[in-house]
C-alpha positions as CSV (number, residue, x, y, z in Angstrom):
1,M,0.2,-0.3,0.0
2,G,1.1,3.7,-0.7
3,I,2.6,5.6,1.8
4,K,2.3,9.5,1.4
5,M,5.0,10.7,-0.1
6,R,5.6,14.4,1.1
7,D,3.8,17.5,1.9
8,W,2.9,18.4,-1.9
9,A,2.4,21.5,-0.6
10,N,5.6,23.0,-0.6
11,K,7.1,21.4,-3.4
12,K,7.6,22.7,-7.1
13,V,6.5,20.0,-9.1
14,L,7.6,20.1,-12.9
15,I,5.4,17.5,-15.4
16,L,7.7,17.0,-18.7
17,G,5.5,16.7,-21.2
18,F,1.9,17.6,-22.1
19,S,0.7,13.9,-22.5
20,L,-2.1,12.1,-21.3
21,S,-0.4,10.8,-18.0
22,G,1.2,14.7,-17.5
23,K,-1.7,16.7,-17.8
24,A,-3.3,13.9,-15.5
25,A,-0.6,14.2,-12.7
26,A,-1.2,18.1,-13.5
27,R,-4.6,18.1,-12.3
28,Y,-3.8,15.5,-9.5
29,L,-1.6,17.8,-7.8
30,S,-3.6,21.1,-8.2
31,E,-5.3,20.1,-5.9
32,K,-2.1,19.6,-3.4
33,C,0.2,22.4,-4.0
34,Q,0.3,25.8,-5.1
35,Q,3.8,24.9,-7.8
36,V,2.5,22.8,-10.6
37,F,4.3,23.4,-14.2
38,I,4.1,21.6,-17.1
39,T,7.1,21.9,-19.8
40,E,6.8,21.0,-23.2
41,A,9.3,20.9,-26.2
42,R,7.4,20.9,-29.1
43,E,5.4,23.7,-30.6
44,Q,1.3,24.3,-29.2
45,K,-1.3,23.1,-31.5
46,P,-4.7,23.9,-31.7
47,E,-6.3,21.1,-30.4
48,D,-4.3,21.5,-26.8
49,E,-6.2,25.0,-26.0
50,K,-9.0,23.5,-24.5
51,D,-6.4,21.4,-22.2
52,I,-4.7,24.5,-21.5
53,K,-7.4,26.6,-20.3
54,E,-8.5,24.0,-17.9
55,L,-5.3,23.8,-16.4
56,V,-4.7,27.4,-16.4
57,N,-7.7,27.6,-14.7
58,M,-6.9,25.1,-11.8
59,G,-3.9,27.2,-11.4
60,V,-1.2,25.0,-13.4
61,K,1.2,27.0,-15.6
62,T,2.2,25.7,-19.1
63,E,5.0,26.5,-21.7
64,F,5.7,25.0,-25.1
65,G,8.3,25.0,-27.8
66,G,11.2,24.4,-24.7
67,H,11.7,24.6,-21.4
68,S,12.4,27.7,-19.7
69,A,15.0,28.4,-16.4
70,E,11.6,30.2,-14.8
71,F,10.0,26.0,-14.8
72,T,13.0,24.3,-14.7
73,S,14.7,25.7,-11.6
74,G,14.1,24.8,-7.8
75,V,12.0,21.6,-9.1
76,D,11.9,19.5,-5.7
77,V,9.5,16.5,-7.8
78,A,9.4,16.0,-11.6
79,V,6.9,13.3,-13.3
80,V,8.4,11.7,-16.1
81,S,5.3,11.6,-19.3
82,P,6.3,7.4,-20.3
83,S,7.9,8.3,-23.8
84,F,10.3,11.3,-22.5
85,P,14.0,10.5,-23.6
86,L,16.7,9.8,-20.9
87,D,19.3,11.3,-22.5
88,N,17.1,14.5,-22.7
89,E,19.4,17.3,-21.8
90,L,16.5,18.1,-19.2
91,Y,16.1,15.2,-17.7
92,I,20.0,14.7,-16.8
93,K,19.8,18.0,-16.0
94,L,17.2,17.1,-13.1
95,K,18.9,13.8,-12.3
96,N,22.6,15.6,-11.5
97,E,20.6,18.1,-9.3
98,G,19.3,15.6,-7.1
99,V,15.7,16.2,-8.3
100,D,13.1,13.4,-7.0
101,I,12.3,12.2,-11.0
102,I,9.1,9.7,-10.6
103,S,6.4,8.6,-13.2
104,E,2.6,9.0,-13.5
105,P,1.5,5.8,-11.5
106,D,4.0,6.5,-8.6
107,V,1.9,9.5,-8.1
108,A,-1.2,7.8,-7.6
109,Y,0.2,4.8,-6.1
110,L,1.8,7.0,-3.3
111,D,-1.5,9.0,-2.5
112,S,-4.1,6.1,-2.4
113,E,-4.9,3.7,-1.0
114,T,-5.8,0.8,-4.1
115,P,-3.8,-2.0,-4.8
116,F,-2.3,-1.8,-8.2
117,I,-2.5,-4.8,-10.5
118,T,0.1,-4.3,-13.0
119,I,0.5,-5.8,-16.6
120,T,3.5,-5.3,-18.9
121,G,4.8,-7.4,-21.4
122,T,5.2,-6.9,-25.5
123,N,2.6,-8.0,-26.8
124,G,-1.2,-8.9,-25.4
125,K,-0.6,-6.6,-22.5
126,T,-3.5,-4.5,-23.7
127,T,-6.0,-7.4,-24.3
128,T,-4.6,-8.9,-21.1
129,T,-5.5,-5.5,-19.4
130,A,-9.1,-5.1,-20.1
131,L,-9.8,-8.5,-20.0
132,V,-9.0,-8.4,-16.1
133,S,-10.6,-5.2,-15.7
134,H,-13.4,-7.1,-17.0
135,I,-13.5,-10.0,-15.1
136,L,-12.7,-8.1,-11.5
137,S,-15.8,-5.7,-12.4
138,T,-18.3,-8.5,-11.6
139,Q,-17.4,-8.0,-8.4
140,Y,-14.8,-5.2,-7.8
141,K,-14.5,-1.4,-8.6
142,A,-11.6,-1.9,-11.0
143,P,-11.1,0.4,-14.2
144,E,-8.7,-0.5,-16.7
145,C,-6.1,2.4,-16.3
146,G,-2.4,3.7,-17.8
147,N,-1.9,2.8,-21.2
148,I,-5.5,1.7,-21.8
149,G,-8.3,3.6,-20.3
150,K,-7.6,6.9,-17.7
151,P,-4.3,7.8,-16.3
152,P,-4.5,6.3,-12.6
153,C,-3.9,9.5,-11.2
154,D,-7.6,10.4,-13.3
155,L,-9.1,7.6,-10.9
156,I,-7.7,8.5,-7.4
157,N,-10.7,10.4,-5.9
158,D,-13.0,7.7,-7.3
159,N,-11.6,5.5,-4.8
160,P,-11.5,2.0,-6.9
161,D,-10.6,-1.1,-5.0
162,Y,-8.0,-2.0,-8.2
163,F,-6.0,-0.2,-10.5
164,V,-6.0,-2.6,-13.0
165,C,-2.8,-0.6,-14.6
166,E,-1.2,-1.5,-18.1
167,M,2.4,-0.5,-17.6
168,S,4.4,0.3,-20.8
169,S,8.3,-0.3,-20.7
170,Y,8.6,3.6,-20.3
171,Q,6.5,3.6,-17.5
172,A,8.7,1.5,-15.8
173,E,11.6,2.6,-16.8
174,H,10.3,5.6,-15.0
175,S,9.1,4.1,-11.9
176,K,10.6,4.9,-9.1
177,Y,7.7,3.7,-5.9
178,L,4.9,1.6,-7.3
179,Q,4.7,-1.6,-5.7
180,S,2.3,-3.3,-7.0
181,K,0.0,-6.1,-5.5
182,I,-0.3,-8.4,-8.2
183,A,2.1,-8.0,-11.4
184,C,2.1,-10.1,-14.8
185,W,4.4,-10.1,-17.3
186,T,2.6,-11.7,-20.7
187,N,6.2,-12.3,-22.8
188,F,8.8,-10.6,-24.3
189,T,10.6,-10.0,-27.3
190,P,12.6,-7.3,-28.8
191,D,11.2,-4.2,-29.0
192,H,11.8,-0.5,-28.1
193,I,15.5,-1.0,-28.6
194,T,16.0,3.0,-30.1
195,W,14.1,4.5,-27.1
196,H,16.2,1.7,-24.2
197,K,19.4,1.1,-26.4
198,T,19.7,-2.4,-25.7
199,L,17.5,-5.7,-25.4
200,E,19.0,-6.1,-22.2
201,N,17.9,-2.2,-21.0
202,Y,14.3,-3.0,-22.2
203,F,13.9,-6.1,-20.4
204,N,15.5,-4.7,-17.3
205,A,12.7,-1.9,-17.1
206,K,9.8,-4.3,-17.0
207,A,11.8,-6.3,-14.6
208,K,11.5,-3.1,-12.0
209,I,8.4,-3.8,-11.7
210,F,8.8,-7.6,-10.3
211,E,11.6,-6.4,-8.2
212,V,10.3,-4.6,-5.4
213,N,10.3,-6.6,-2.1
214,N,6.1,-5.4,-1.1
215,I,4.8,-7.0,-3.9
216,E,2.5,-10.0,-3.3
217,F,1.9,-12.3,-6.4
218,S,4.1,-12.6,-9.7
219,I,2.2,-14.2,-13.1
220,L,4.8,-14.7,-15.6
221,N,4.1,-16.4,-18.8
222,G,5.4,-19.8,-18.3
223,A,5.9,-20.4,-21.8
224,D,8.9,-17.7,-22.2
225,S,12.0,-18.9,-22.0
226,E,13.0,-15.4,-20.6
227,L,10.1,-14.9,-18.5
228,L,10.6,-18.6,-17.6
229,K,14.1,-18.0,-16.5
230,F,13.5,-14.7,-14.6
231,A,11.3,-16.0,-12.5
232,Q,13.3,-18.8,-11.4
233,S,16.2,-16.4,-11.1
234,G,15.5,-15.3,-7.4
235,R,15.2,-11.5,-8.6
236,C,11.6,-11.8,-8.8
237,R,9.6,-11.0,-5.4
238,G,6.3,-12.4,-4.1
239,K,4.5,-15.7,-4.2
240,I,5.5,-16.9,-8.3
241,F,2.9,-18.4,-10.3
242,L,3.0,-19.2,-14.2
243,F,0.7,-19.1,-16.7
244,D,0.6,-21.7,-20.0
245,K,2.5,-24.1,-18.3
246,E,1.3,-27.1,-16.3
247,T,2.6,-27.0,-13.2
248,D,1.4,-26.2,-9.4
249,N,0.5,-22.3,-8.8
250,S,-0.6,-22.2,-12.2
251,S,-3.1,-21.9,-15.3
252,Y,-2.4,-23.9,-18.2
253,I,-4.7,-25.9,-20.8
254,K,-5.7,-29.5,-20.6
255,N,-8.1,-31.5,-22.5
256,D,-9.1,-28.7,-24.8
257,S,-10.2,-26.6,-21.2
258,I,-8.3,-24.0,-19.1
259,Y,-7.4,-25.2,-15.6
260,F,-6.4,-23.1,-12.4
261,K,-4.4,-25.1,-9.9
262,R,-3.1,-23.9,-6.4
263,E,-1.1,-25.8,-3.6
264,G,-2.0,-28.7,-5.3
265,K,-5.9,-28.3,-6.1
266,E,-6.5,-28.2,-9.7
267,E,-10.0,-26.8,-10.9
268,K,-11.6,-26.8,-14.6
269,I,-12.3,-22.7,-15.4
270,I,-13.9,-23.2,-18.8
271,D,-13.7,-25.2,-22.1
272,L,-11.8,-23.4,-24.9
273,K,-15.3,-23.8,-27.2
274,D,-16.5,-21.6,-24.8
275,C,-14.1,-18.5,-25.0
276,S,-14.8,-15.5,-26.8
277,L,-11.1,-14.6,-27.8
278,V,-9.1,-17.5,-30.1
279,G,-5.7,-18.3,-30.8
280,H,-3.2,-19.3,-28.3
281,H,-2.0,-16.3,-27.5
282,N,-5.3,-15.3,-26.4
283,Y,-5.4,-18.2,-24.5
284,Q,-2.5,-17.0,-22.8
285,N,-4.0,-13.8,-21.9
286,I,-7.3,-15.9,-20.6
287,M,-5.1,-17.7,-18.6
288,C,-3.4,-14.7,-17.2
289,G,-6.7,-13.4,-15.8
290,V,-7.8,-16.6,-14.4
291,I,-5.2,-16.4,-12.0
292,I,-5.8,-12.8,-11.0
293,A,-9.2,-13.3,-10.8
294,K,-8.5,-16.4,-8.6
295,L,-6.4,-14.5,-6.2
296,T,-9.1,-11.9,-6.0
297,G,-11.5,-13.4,-4.8
298,I,-13.9,-13.8,-8.0
299,T,-16.3,-16.8,-8.0
300,N,-15.5,-19.0,-10.7
301,E,-19.1,-18.4,-12.1
302,N,-18.5,-15.0,-12.7
303,L,-15.2,-15.4,-13.8
304,K,-16.7,-17.9,-16.8
305,S,-18.9,-15.4,-17.6
306,A,-17.1,-12.7,-17.8
307,I,-14.6,-14.9,-20.4
308,M,-17.2,-15.5,-22.1
309,S,-19.0,-12.0,-22.8
310,F,-15.4,-10.3,-23.4
311,K,-14.9,-8.8,-26.5
312,A,-11.1,-8.1,-27.4
313,P,-10.3,-4.6,-27.6
314,E,-9.6,-2.8,-30.9
315,H,-7.1,-3.4,-33.3
316,R,-6.2,-6.9,-31.9
317,L,-6.7,-9.7,-34.3
318,E,-10.3,-8.1,-34.1
319,K,-12.8,-9.8,-37.3
320,V,-14.3,-6.7,-39.6
321,R,-16.7,-8.2,-40.9
322,E,-17.3,-11.0,-43.9
323,Y,-17.6,-10.1,-47.1
324,N,-18.0,-12.3,-50.4
325,G,-16.7,-15.4,-48.5
326,I,-13.9,-13.6,-47.2
327,T,-13.3,-13.2,-43.5
328,F,-11.5,-9.8,-42.7
329,Y,-9.4,-9.1,-39.7
330,N,-7.8,-5.8,-38.2
331,D,-4.3,-6.6,-36.6
332,S,-3.3,-3.4,-36.4
333,K,-1.3,-3.0,-33.3
334,A,1.2,-5.9,-34.3
335,T,3.7,-3.2,-34.8
336,N,6.8,-5.7,-34.3
337,P,7.1,-9.2,-36.0
338,E,6.8,-11.1,-33.0
339,A,2.8,-9.7,-32.7
340,S,2.4,-10.3,-36.4
341,I,3.7,-14.0,-35.6
342,V,1.1,-14.7,-33.0
343,A,-1.6,-13.4,-35.8
344,I,-0.4,-15.4,-38.3
345,D,-0.1,-18.7,-36.7
346,S,-3.5,-18.3,-35.3
347,F,-4.4,-19.7,-38.6
348,N,-4.6,-23.2,-39.8
349,N,-5.0,-24.9,-43.8
350,Q,-7.1,-21.7,-44.7
351,N,-6.5,-19.6,-48.0
352,V,-4.7,-16.3,-45.9
353,V,-3.3,-12.9,-47.7
354,L,-1.5,-11.0,-45.0
355,I,-1.4,-8.0,-45.5
356,A,2.1,-6.5,-43.2
357,G,4.8,-3.6,-44.2
358,G,5.3,-0.2,-42.5
359,R,8.0,1.6,-41.1
360,D,10.5,-1.4,-40.1
361,K,11.8,-2.1,-36.2
362,L,15.1,-3.8,-38.4
363,T,14.7,-6.7,-36.1
364,S,15.0,-9.8,-37.3
365,L,12.6,-11.3,-39.6
366,D,13.4,-15.3,-40.1
367,E,10.5,-16.3,-37.5
368,F,8.1,-14.1,-39.4
369,C,9.4,-15.5,-42.4
370,N,8.9,-19.2,-41.1
371,S,5.5,-18.5,-39.8
372,V,4.5,-16.7,-43.0
373,N,5.6,-19.9,-45.2
374,N,3.6,-22.2,-42.9
375,H,0.4,-20.4,-42.6
376,I,-0.1,-17.6,-45.3
377,K,-0.7,-18.1,-49.2
378,T,0.3,-14.4,-50.4
379,V,1.7,-11.2,-48.3
380,V,0.3,-8.1,-50.0
381,L,3.3,-5.4,-49.1
382,I,2.9,-2.0,-48.3
383,G,4.9,1.5,-47.3
384,E,8.6,2.0,-46.2
385,A,9.7,-1.5,-44.9
386,T,8.4,-3.7,-48.6
387,E,12.0,-4.0,-50.2
388,R,13.6,-5.4,-46.7
389,F,10.6,-7.5,-46.2
390,E,10.4,-9.0,-49.7
391,E,14.2,-9.6,-49.8
392,N,14.0,-11.8,-46.4
393,L,10.5,-13.6,-47.8
394,K,12.5,-14.3,-51.1
395,K,15.6,-15.4,-49.2
396,N,13.5,-17.7,-46.8
397,G,11.9,-19.2,-50.0
398,F,8.4,-17.3,-49.9
399,S,7.8,-15.6,-53.6
400,N,4.0,-15.4,-54.0
401,I,4.4,-11.4,-52.7
402,I,2.6,-8.6,-54.2
403,K,3.4,-4.5,-53.9
404,E,0.9,-1.8,-53.5
405,G,1.1,1.6,-52.7
406,S,-1.8,2.4,-50.6
407,M,-3.4,0.8,-47.9
408,E,-7.1,0.6,-50.1
409,S,-5.3,-1.1,-53.3
410,A,-3.5,-3.7,-50.3
411,I,-7.1,-4.7,-50.2
412,D,-8.9,-4.1,-53.3
413,K,-6.1,-6.8,-54.3
414,S,-6.1,-9.0,-51.7
415,I,-10.3,-9.6,-52.7
416,E,-9.2,-10.2,-56.3
417,L,-7.3,-13.3,-55.1
418,K,-10.3,-14.5,-53.6
419,P,-8.9,-16.1,-50.1
420,D,-10.6,-17.2,-47.2
421,V,-9.1,-14.6,-44.9
422,V,-7.8,-11.1,-45.2
423,L,-5.4,-10.4,-42.3
424,L,-3.7,-7.0,-41.7
425,S,-1.1,-7.7,-39.2
426,P,2.1,-5.4,-40.5
427,A,4.9,-6.4,-38.0
428,C,5.5,-2.9,-38.6
429,A,5.2,0.5,-37.0
430,S,2.7,2.9,-39.0
431,F,4.7,6.1,-39.5
432,D,5.1,6.6,-42.4
433,M,2.1,6.2,-43.8
434,F,-0.3,7.6,-40.8
435,T,-0.3,9.0,-37.5
436,G,-0.9,5.9,-35.4
437,Y,-1.9,2.1,-35.4
438,E,-5.2,3.4,-34.7
439,Q,-5.3,5.8,-37.7
440,R,-3.8,2.3,-39.7
441,G,-6.8,0.0,-38.7
442,K,-9.2,2.8,-38.8
443,V,-8.5,3.2,-42.5
444,F,-8.4,-0.6,-43.4
445,K,-11.9,-1.3,-41.0
446,D,-13.7,1.6,-42.8
447,Y,-12.3,1.0,-46.4
448,V,-13.9,-2.8,-45.8
449,L,-16.4,-1.8,-44.5
450,S,-17.3,0.2,-47.3
451,K,-17.6,-2.5,-49.4
452,R,-20.8,-3.0,-50.9
């Protein structure tokens, strides 16, 4: 549980970045102290005006286009927006001055008695967070927050029973005080190396969540070799539960059903055929949710009902429609090859057209190409990564490749092929053609739904 960190009233607080979490921290802290500042390097945009007006009315000072001495001098506490870079000059200056640099979830933890259920991972964390919130909400007030839903600071005054918080590696890196009651790590694959600089740094950022002494339960993917090794390393604290591994204190699949086992007692929870989510990656998300539900006292009846009624968040292997015998799936959130592999491997013995490409993350494509060879009939490539993806696919023996210049032409070409499935799972970031994976997914869905 949180211990009150300080008398906020006597502190100067600087928020680094005009982000959702930064604005949430500013709103909350404006009630606690007289000196709250937000500094943002980018120029002000017209859409910022409403938030600026709200914050100024609360007594918060804001600046854009740089970091002035008025804002950055004499700072007691700095609250860092998630992707604010560690090598930024202001960040280094504050660190060298001994300023207490924390994350927005730190603020919520330290100023609330509400326990955190923290969920992280390279892939699957958003679906798992939404599922856990959906399950726990059958008996508790347990909103999803963090990278999904509202920042936890916006929920403190609602007095929830649990914060079900999706935690990115950026937030974990900046977090200093947060101690979760339950923490879950869905999987670990290479990602965000540009920001973290090394794969080891990326791993250690997430590992921080599990290394605090007061964590009660740590839940890790037993089918992930890196996480299994971490669970056995002694670095991971609290009572350890594994999912997707049949052992004591775990959840696993047996006889086409999901089971939960604790201290030698096994319970059947749900048949796979009754789950609303499909694909082994989604079964892993469910197994994780099962463990959290059992640890928080959710009844088996409510647990099963919630799993059956849950709907996956948008852009995550989302079924869009059936049209002329073709089923369309939007998996725009697959912004790295590992995430796409999970989606690709969900299809067996079907004629599948994969739409892939975008801004390349320059990680290895070998496993991606293997999955394409095993499950995909045709690949339609778009975006900046087209040439490298084509080169790697051909090198790995896959030559049924089509190149298109837009999402719309990629969809039209896919329909011409008359497959069973058209799957958008790009394996790349979206910023070459779109503002984010959400817009990419929306363009795909809107065009597919426009077909008559």
